[in-house]
Steps between C-alpha positions, in 0.01 A plus 500: 500500500648837402534793741207687343254215558633443853452865590149494355414187701627653824285810442193282446573302821551817705178649366314179587637503856400866535144433381474189721617704799234759436232232483609259770731704720229672706356162596840353582609798704169573679385771264200533270389756247301663782788508747653276768343163584375613842266740323345218298162416662487172307786355704443341839546703818810297593659557159439872527631513858823321413559711192452824691708383795791420267504863383507657846808616688539415868421861589181489295393176663541637850299812415204270439501393865375813678245779479541843346459843655118495467459243776252289303686400183817321394773635276470483120798429274505745210787337309318169465146633525418314823193657666470540875220342703238742631355384832191603691340404828152366467369190674148649481535735204782665308662754734607740228295819475127420533347160436213269586516428873410135541424355845788417731659155487351379828155560351597301190613222731161503671332463161661154459436562130796391286340590167406847620853555632638426155262748336596775745871435445459510122322836527777637722758383246316674216510827692867440585577467130292809424719696742812386314629275778638147445526346847246496781631450853241253623333291622591531867466144632657504844282291728316679783690371801334746736200726420684797649743495207500835325472349151243231579253664263748465213491122493234231460476346845650268758502173303770402246261294285252787459780749435655265243180476297442876506865576419508266200180655361637851554837430335343328200262793461781756513729310266220429252555861392880462475558692823764356735344387829706516820380291796636645823659501757715185491493388779358519854439876488213467745527816706584863439659613826872453448447345158848604385680336793276213614680167501234233448601176668314213340546127450499347154174310536297804602664706226414243234148413617364838603705796377618388155218305324341814354836623370567160347159504331573849366816372332422140407130536408459863399856542367551851630781681317624678810498465878580759767728417790395616846656754735551266794764241578420130503707283733775761515523597132323787323237368258659702219823304541366175646657212312251245633199703385632642173745244363413167658120515510387762250742458212635147535208310652204689351675573169421873504595660166411860584683758711514584870439868574579646839244685704575870493822549696519135607836427336778500761812368331685448173665159496245302710207654310647424158624152581194389697236590247388866497470617139371857521569763765229762545432786504848636422857382448701449817635148538451350152678777310870591510565284811375200304712590197806519725411167662484329160832649388657379825365150447270513802186459288506305174376647173286186466308616808447840339392335176240292682338809652511694173350207310209487744424870458538491121280190484216689669556805279469294184192319635315821576575637153721796595714459187205499262320800353262640759133552418347833595395510864125457540426720800126459450523166680590676827196504729276407209143394570592133475765540771266703721243222482768240567616692807143498629456128430823429685395707801164323523664157477732563795280684751421267790175484698598401853175551688135527402265453793125512431593493129520877520684487168425538217314824556147528368471818293120492534495493880778743591425871485792658688867392516771649720850473352763564766872456557849618403512257205151583374545827314865449404601233250793287610580290193823344626806493722786751487861443398596316182151344479334839461339591168384850409146456364315739274224481758383272782148432627441523874243298695275807517528569127439135420177499699386825340571364152311183586179638648498857372194682634310182592568553869637766733874481571662687790878513538720595794868414530465438873871492578839518339675177416772512764461781753352530844272780387151413383332705229122564517453192727166616629383578145600148391298348784200717416490406132547133593197517732285660230597249227376152415856381465853619581801412287824566687813496283809477717845344475850596403698711254857539382553728799457194724638211292750527219830382360796570725345431840293240679209558734517445875130427533209353304201676646343805342601835646303552820308795355362275225406220739317757711314621189384147415372441852304825513345463154404136560336605826309775322386273215468120530527470120866598476718361221876540543720521190870447573748652258861401557765248419542265794305298753328723756432401859144592595411345834381828648230559236434193280211377718331840479449509121283262293696524174864537398668528158876498445574699184882515539638777273254451214654712223349788307158331461479398865201711600287369214601139573406540867164651404428210263552256786308701758193520276516144370601564140797274569514208739822518706735210428832603656675272748766608747856431380623563856387414851342776708617457863290602797791680661874555478544236768399233247796582276837321532822700558591733215878485464775373270514151647259316274280220628506129413338355186238315706370824652558765233268801515142593425232234528764228548606667824141537624426137416818372665435684825120457496440877500158628396546816286245774440462389139690205349696479178270437203189639674242713323121517498257513208140612456423145391580152636698213351470128561804273470446130423617174347876512567685240295869409519645268239705290533516433872853361478787650300878480472722791602500614135126446458209741457169533684185631336263687731147603404194638678166659431421863584147647479353845554206438736434865583306790351777681311740416220850492640855368495662266749869427557538127560818441701694173516732435794730201548611343827787253525370268772818298551838659434860460614519878551262738671276660237224766512152386603371585154623683190316659209575298186217594266215748445246591236257790474167389352202717403158340546154621414214437742455124533790421267734211581847434362773241546840630609815297441857513632812295439756441774854405397823443688552877488197557726587211735874545551716667762863609477740233623808681630715188485413411142487871406180459302123476537374149579169320547495247781274195511210544738148631540383837369173684564325721247292775660259706289375821655358849468788620719793347688268448800176424313570150368194357324631169359784268600648173376841345452739284301825320559843521341671160490 
């Protein structure tokens, strides 16, 4: 071949390589015609994460691990086009400007309505997205260890099974809208006084059986993309740097793929936090900034550890769609009519009727001519708790306004505040007594407010302020038809006045539509169906010690404690009255004998035998009759809320598996089911057991 032909051939080969590089090169080297591979939405999240991670410098990686100057967002990366995460508080509504104020979490817990919880969460997520936020810091799922806890109203109750079901529904609802859910506070953040320094001392069995199941459900069932570490220490180590909680249990055992975010200001170190599992320091950069960069350069923290945290954050960012083109924000969804109606439905579902002597409720609009509305929580709407669970509503309906909207000019309504919520000075007390005497009925709205219970401090007492108790006594003496409406977030002791009033409603903090929901129940347009998610004690003396030395797994807290020590509370866990009556019958358990891996099918009949359509919460408790370890007397392991028309009968079914029958074996370091006898108890509350039968594990 002559030199001319050889030169020509080389030119052709070079041109071919050049063209091939243009066509194939972007694929081979992580590029496409539209840019780098991590910007390609057709690739998997893991492919995009790894491609982006490979392009980041160590400094850029570390900047992903802490908040920016705003206090509620993380840092963007302009060079690579990595957006920051925009957080917002909002367990009961997006806490960013104004939004729909849904009822407080304790009310949602008393609804025992999983489907409704999911709908509320989805609505909150839509409003979160409309406000341009990507991550919602909720749900709060710390168990109520003591009703005096300042954030008791922020969670769903005192039972881990109930909390688990509500938490899973909430997280799935939030994340259905591609908003990152953040169950909090992991773990054992059960009191507010000293929350930043409390050292919770707890054994492994109690931790696993009582204080972690709802967090495990949030991760393993609901697949939350984030989790918030608590302020307190657990067995000597801060939760934000607790290797056992974050590495061993959460990431290794539960297989958590998302990221751990610190509570605001709860990060206390650089090396322990990074090595033991904290991924994101909030609200600002202190420990996971330059000190972390220096630690990596000195070989004290590996770059693989940094990569793991960055991968987790990027994974969530890709999932929520932060790298894709954003649609225009639809602000019309915020406090839309649909969400207003949903807030009202939620409030009605969770209000609990605790007393109804002489069937004074529902009120007969045709027989009542004059109503006296009295009390510090009557004319002022109190939609929810303070602190990070507070939402700024566009409006909120008070008890007084709700009654006025309900009955209009059909009857005469007189209103007097009567007293302030928490002072020793009464206001117009004589006037309140006079209007009560002249009326057919007195509605006294009393209770609490964020001035009395809130994030950051616990209560020392459970009774109403003395001025309010005095008001109830005087009004009930002036009018025998006195209905008390309690608005607040925790169990109230009421020994000094409960016997003096014929009717009592607990409305918790009922959200922006609270007044209308209360009016619907008072006048019979809705049959109350709420059940207590906590135990109401008779007095403080019934409560166990409230300190950092946690109890044994056999005793626990809440109804387990009352059952164990044979204490009769004011109102038991799961209690709530209806305007109708329900009959339980025909309990069947099949099979009667199972292996330790077997399943038991439980069924029963439930019938509405009263005069009103209504909903009943059927509760299933399990008792391990024979066990090698001391176990609680009974534990909630199933519930269903069923609506029945007058005379209607339905069959309700449950399935019990080894998950519902097991306890944590500290020697084997896992949950086990032991052979022996088990009882199934079906009830309308933890103390009102209607049906009982058993089976045996062999």
